[in-house]
N, C-alpha and C positions, 0 to 999 in steps of 0.2 A: 434619587438616591442610587438606584440600580445602575444608571448611566455613569454616575460619579465613581461607583465601585469598579465598573468596567475600565474606566480610564485610569484609575489608580493601579489596577492589576496590569494593564498594558504598560504603564510607566515602569513598573517593577520588571516586567519582561524586557523592555527596552534597555534598562540598566544592565541586565544579565548578559546581553550580547557583547558587552565590553570585556567580560572576564576571559582569562585564558581558558582554553578548552579543558585542561585538567581540573580547574576549579569548577567549571560548569558541570563536568561529568561527576565530580564528587558530590555536588548538590543534587544532581539527578539520582545518584545512587542512594543518598539519604531519603529523597522523596520516594523512590521506588520501594524501599523497605517500609516506609510509613504507609504507602498505599496498600502494600500486601497485608500489613497488620490490621489496618482499619477499614479497608475496602472489601467488606465481607462478600457483597454480591458479586463483584467482578472476580474476586479470588475464587469463588465457587464456580463461576463460569470457566475460568482458566483451568481449574482442576478437573472439571467435568470434561472439557475438550481433551485434555491430556489423557484422561482415563480412557476415553473412547478411541483416541488415535494411537496410544501406546499402552495397550492393555497388559503387555508383558513386563513393563516397568513396575518396580515396587512403589508403594505409596510414598515412601520416603524420597525416592528418586524423582517422582512426579512433583512433590512439594518443592524440592530443591530446584527443579527445572522451572517451576512457576515463579519462585523467588527471583531467579536470574532473569526471567522474562519481565517481571515488574520493574527491575532495575534498568534493563535495556530500554523498555518502553518509556520510563520517566526521563532517562537521559536523552532519548530522541525528542521528547516533548520540549525540553529546555533547549536542545540544539536547534529547534525550529526558529528561535530568536535570531540565530545567525543567518538563516535563509531570508528572514524578513529585513534585517538591517545591516548585516556585516558587508563590507566592501567586496567587490568582485575578486580582487587579488587574494584576499583571505580565504574566500570560499573555494577558489581554484586550488589552494594548498590543502584545504581540509577535505574537499570532496573530489576525489581523483577518478578519472574516467579511463577505463580500459575497453578496447574493442570499438573505438569510435568509428572505425572504418565500416562497421556494419550499419551505421545510422542511415545511410542513403544507399539505394539500390542502383546498380549500373544501368538497369533498363528503365528506370523512372517509375517503377511500381510504387504504390502507396505503402507506407510502413506503419505497422502496429507494434508499439513498444509494450510488451506484455510484462507488467510490473506487479507481481504477487505482493500480498500484504505482509511485508517485513517491516520492522520498526524504522528502517532507513528510507521508507517510501518517499517521504517529503524531501529528504536530501537528494534522492535520485531525481525527483521531479525538478528540483531547483537546478541541478546540474544539466538536465536536458534542456531547460529553457535558456541556460547560458550558452548552449551549443547552437540552438536553432529555435525558431518559433515552432510551437507544438500546439496540438489541441488536446483537450481533456474534458472530463465530465465533473461537475461539482454539485454539491447539495447546499442549498441556501440555508444559512443558520438563522435561528430565531433572533439572536442578538445582532442588531444592524451594525454596531461598531465592530464586533468580531467578524461579521460577514465581510465588511469592507476591508479589514486587514487581511483576511485570508485571500480575498479576491486580488487585491493589489500586490500581495506577496507573490502571487503566481505570475504577475505581469512585469516584474522588475527589469528583466534583462532582454526580453524580446517580446514583440507584440503577438502573444499567443491568442488562441481562440478557446473560449470556455462555453460549453453547452450545459444547461441545467439538466439534472437527472429527469425532470418532468418532461423535457422535450424529446426524450427517447433517442433513437439512433439516427433520425433524419438529418440533423445538423452534423453529426459525426461523419456520416457518409459524404456530405457536402464538403467538409473540411479535408477529409482524406483525398477526395478527388482534386482538391485545390493544391495538394502537395504538403499538407501539414502532417507530420508524424503524430499518431494518436497514442498518448500515454494512458494505457488502459489498465485499470485495476479489476481483475477478473473474479475474485474469490470471496464474495460476501453473500450472505443470505438476505435477499430482498423480498422474500415471501413467495407464495405459490404462483403468483401471476407471471406468466411467460417463462417460468423456470422449468427445468427438467431435473429429474433425480439422477445423480451420477455418484459413483463411489468415491469417497475421499478417506484414505486410510481405512478402507473396509467398511465405512459407514455411509449410508445413503445421504447425500447432501443436495439441497436445492441449488442448482447451478444455472446461472444465466447463460444461454447459448449464444450470446452476442458475438463472441469471437468468431465462431464458425460462420454466422450469418454475414458479418462484415466482410470476411475474406471472400465469401461466395458472391457478395454484391459488388465488391470493388476490385477484386483481384489482388488485394494487399498481401504482403508477406508478413510473417510474425517473427519479430526479433525479441527474444527474452531480454529483459532489463532487470538485473538482480543487484540490489544495493545491500552491502554488508557494513554493519557498524563495527569499526575497529577502534583501537585505543587512541589513535591520533586523528580520527575523523571518520570518513566513509570511503568505501571503494565501490564504484558503480561499474558493473560489467555488462557490456552489450555482447550477447552471444550470437553466433551465426544464425541466420534465418532458418526456420524449420523447413525441412524438405518433406514432400509428400503430404502437405497439409493445404486444404482440408482433405479429409478422408472420405469414407464411403457414406457417412451420414452425420447429422448434427450430434446424435448421441455418441457416435464413435469419436468425434472431435472433442466432446466434453470429457470423455474418459481419457483421451490423450493429454489434454491440458491438465487434468487433475493428477495424472501419473507424473507429469513433468514437475508440477508444483510440489508434490510429495518428495521427489528426489532432491529438490532444492531445500525443502524444510529439513530433511535429514542432515544436511550439511551444517545447519545452524539453527537447531530447534528452539533455542531460547529467544531467537529474534523473530519468530513468526507471531502473528497477531492473535494470540490465544484469548484475548479479552472479548472478542466478538462471538456472539452466539451463532457459530457457523452451522449448527445442526438444529436451529430453532424450528424450521419448517419440516414437518414429518410426513411421510407417505400416509395415506388414509389408513386408519386403524392402529398406527404405531403410537406408543406413549411418548410424551415429551421428556426431554432429558434435563431441562432446566427448571428449577423450582420458581 
């Protein structure tokens, strides 16, 4: 019964990818309003994150920002159907790339595409795989049908390499040295193991120092990859590679990365992934933020 329900759900999603984008976005907006109203737990997570990161905003302003985020998030979820099934020509119109000259280095150094958790993250990943084979890290899903869809969706356009999160950095280092750009998602709380605490909007956040370690191990350069959701699709921006990175220490590198992500969040705060419990792991003795 569960498998049948999964296939029925995927059939509905497949049907959605035929819709014009404006219709898909209208459905996404309606879904976002419903999720905000009835998704009490995630609504509280988002509001808690916004209270911690933007303490000077009024409660009304934070609620309005959270509502806009739920809409953007739901629209991005439905837009994923395009990445799974829409033809390449349509995706090239909808997901536009700027700064493609930064994708490859003139000296052949490995490239890490730093992709913070904005709602357009999957659209940006799709566009990168349309440009070149990449490597990335994935988490296995409990539902095998969904897991297969997510896996094959990342392989549509180029033979990319995926390492499971359980395998750690060993395979990523191997793929980087083989010339695959690494599409790296840096800003989630994966618990205290191997994390260090670094400030994010003035709050100590468990931060995986993998970026600094990978650069030090491989000599890779860091190219920010920022995806913005816009009315007629997505804009993917590759920025120039960071200079003077890595710095004096892994801790200094984590601070540098978080300051950069903060600056991008301030440009489009409604599109950052506030539904994640970014501050779940606390330093010893600190109280928890989420109920």
